[in-house]
C-alpha positions as CSV (number, residue, x, y, z in Angstrom):
1,M,10.6,3.7,16.1
2,A,9.2,6.3,13.7
3,Q,7.2,5.2,10.8
4,D,8.7,5.7,7.4
5,R,7.4,8.6,5.4
6,T,5.8,7.9,2.1
7,R,6.1,10.3,-0.9
8,V,3.3,9.9,-3.5
9,T,2.5,12.1,-6.5
10,V,-1.2,12.4,-7.2
11,E,-3.3,14.3,-9.7
12,I,-6.3,16.5,-8.7
13,R,-8.0,18.5,-11.3
14,N,-5.2,17.9,-13.8
15,R,-2.5,19.2,-11.4
16,S,0.1,17.1,-9.8
17,Y,0.7,17.2,-6.1
18,T,3.4,15.4,-4.1
19,I,2.0,14.2,-0.8
20,V,4.4,13.2,2.0
21,G,3.1,11.4,5.0
22,E,2.8,8.3,7.0
23,E,-0.1,6.7,5.2
24,D,0.6,4.1,2.5
25,A,0.5,5.1,-1.1
26,T,-2.7,3.3,-1.8
27,H,-4.5,5.2,0.9
28,V,-3.1,8.5,-0.3
29,R,-4.2,7.8,-3.9
30,L,-7.7,6.9,-2.7
31,V,-8.0,10.2,-0.7
32,A,-6.8,12.2,-3.7
33,S,-9.2,10.4,-6.0
34,L,-12.1,11.2,-3.6
35,V,-11.1,14.9,-3.4
36,D,-10.8,15.1,-7.2
37,Q,-14.2,13.5,-7.5
38,K,-15.8,15.8,-5.0
39,M,-14.3,18.9,-6.7
40,R,-15.6,17.7,-10.1
41,E,-19.1,17.2,-8.7
42,I,-19.1,20.7,-7.2
43,Q,-17.7,22.3,-10.3
44,E,-20.4,20.6,-12.5
45,M,-23.0,22.4,-10.4
46,N,-21.1,25.7,-10.2
47,P,-19.0,26.0,-13.4
48,Q,-18.2,29.7,-12.8
49,L,-16.2,28.9,-9.6
50,D,-12.5,29.7,-9.6
51,T,-10.0,27.2,-8.2
52,A,-9.7,28.8,-4.8
53,S,-13.5,29.0,-4.3
54,L,-13.9,25.4,-5.5
55,A,-11.3,24.2,-3.1
56,V,-13.0,26.0,-0.2
57,L,-16.4,24.6,-1.1
58,T,-14.9,21.1,-1.4
59,A,-13.3,21.5,2.1
60,I,-16.6,22.7,3.6
61,N,-18.6,19.8,2.0
62,S,-16.0,17.2,3.0
63,T,-15.8,18.5,6.6
64,N,-19.6,18.6,6.8
65,D,-19.7,14.9,5.7
66,Y,-17.0,14.0,8.2
67,L,-18.8,15.7,11.1
68,K,-22.1,14.0,10.2
69,L,-20.4,10.6,10.2
70,K,-18.6,11.4,13.5
71,E,-22.0,12.3,15.1
72,D,-23.5,9.1,13.7
73,Y,-20.6,7.1,15.1
74,A,-20.9,8.7,18.5
75,A,-24.7,8.0,18.6
76,L,-24.1,4.4,17.5
77,L,-21.5,3.9,20.3
78,G,-23.9,5.4,22.8
79,S,-26.7,3.0,21.8
80,I,-24.3,0.1,22.0
81,K,-23.2,1.1,25.5
82,K,-26.9,1.4,26.5
83,E,-27.6,-2.1,25.2
84,R,-24.7,-3.5,27.2
85,G,-25.9,-1.8,30.3
């Protein structure tokens, strides 16, 4: 049975976006809040950026963080497998 789709309106940089997906509303709001926070941090360091550039830098930074965590996770799994022999 297909999971019900959730529709949530969030605010990022004072703009409203309606997100439709399978995650629960609390999770969607958390993700939006983290994106908003990251965009604000980047904009504080680079106030001249336009919205498109800010969005691209936010995506690059977030993807970089994700890849580092993914690599750390893989390394951790590898060390656990070695310990278990």
